C-alpha positions in Angstrom: 181.8 100.9 164.7 178.6 99.9 163.9 178.7 100.3 160.2 182.0 98.7 159.8 180.1 95.7 161.6 177.3 95.9 159.2 179.8 96.0 155.9 181.4 93.1 157.0 178.0 90.9 157.3 177.2 92.2 153.9 180.5 91.1 152.5 180.5 87.8 154.8 176.8 87.1 153.6 177.7 87.3 149.9 180.8 85.1 150.1 178.9 82.6 152.0 176.1 82.8 149.2 178.5 82.7 146.3 179.9 79.7 148.1 176.4 77.9 148.4 177.4 77.1 151.9 174.9 79.4 154.3 172.5 76.5 155.8 168.9 76.7 156.4 168.0 81.1 157.4 168.7 79.9 161.3 171.7 78.8 160.3 172.9 81.4 158.1 172.0 84.0 160.4 173.9 82.0 163.3 177.2 82.3 161.2 176.6 86.3 160.4 175.9 86.5 164.3 172.3 88.2 163.6 168.9 87.6 164.3 167.0 85.9 161.3 165.1 89.0 161.1 168.4 91.3 160.0 169.1 88.6 157.5 166.2 88.8 155.6 166.9 92.7 155.7 170.4 92.2 154.0 168.9 89.7 151.6 166.2 92.1 150.2 169.4 95.2 150.2 171.3 92.4 148.3 168.1 91.8 146.0 167.6 96.3 146.1 171.3 95.6 144.1 169.8 93.5 141.5 170.7 90.3 143.1 168.9 87.3 142.0 169.2 85.3 146.0 167.5 82.3 146.0 167.0 79.4 148.4 167.5 75.5 147.5 166.0 72.8 150.0 168.0 70.1 148.1 171.0 71.7 148.4 169.8 73.7 151.9 171.5 77.3 151.2 171.2 80.4 149.4 172.6 81.1 145.8 172.9 82.8 143.3 170.6 82.4 140.5 172.5 84.7 138.6 176.1 86.1 137.7 176.4 88.5 141.1 179.6 89.8 142.5 179.8 92.5 145.6 182.7 94.3 146.1 182.9 95.6 149.4 186.2 97.7 150.5 186.8 99.1 154.2 189.5 101.6 154.5 190.7 103.1 157.6 193.2 105.2 158.0 194.4 107.8 161.1 195.8 110.9 160.2 197.0 113.8 162.5 195.1 117.0 162.0 198.5 118.8 160.4 197.5 115.9 157.3 194.1 116.3 157.6 193.2 120.0 156.7 194.8 122.9 155.6 193.8 126.6 156.7 194.0 129.1 153.5 192.0 132.2 153.6 189.9 131.5 156.5 189.1 127.8 153.8 189.3 124.2 154.8 190.9 122.0 152.2 192.4 118.7 152.2 195.8 118.3 151.4 197.0 116.8 148.1 197.9 113.7 149.5 194.9 112.9 151.0 192.3 114.6 148.8 192.3 111.5 146.2 191.9 109.0 148.8 188.7 109.5 150.3 186.2 107.6 149.0 182.6 107.7 150.7 179.7 105.8 150.0 176.0 105.9 151.5 173.7 102.6 151.2 170.7 104.9 153.5 168.0 102.3 152.7 170.6 99.0 153.7 171.2 101.0 157.6 167.4 102.1 157.9 
């Protein structure tokens, strides 16, 4: 569940930055229910994704200097064992119904 929370925080951070409605770093961290240090980790991760994030003292908000969009999709689907695997000749294969629906992405640097 930790990963789902982190993805949701990343999605919400992006949304607030895009709307230029973050507030100060402390206010922004509070909106995400995280520490200020964790907020800086999220901002660093966005910069690693080539987002040009800056802070405006006049609007008191973070904003993107250039066009940047981030799509975070999380899908959780519960499958019973018979739907998930088929045993054939000693090997395990995904059934055709679910072979194309599984997508796994890794963002190891962000989660460290």
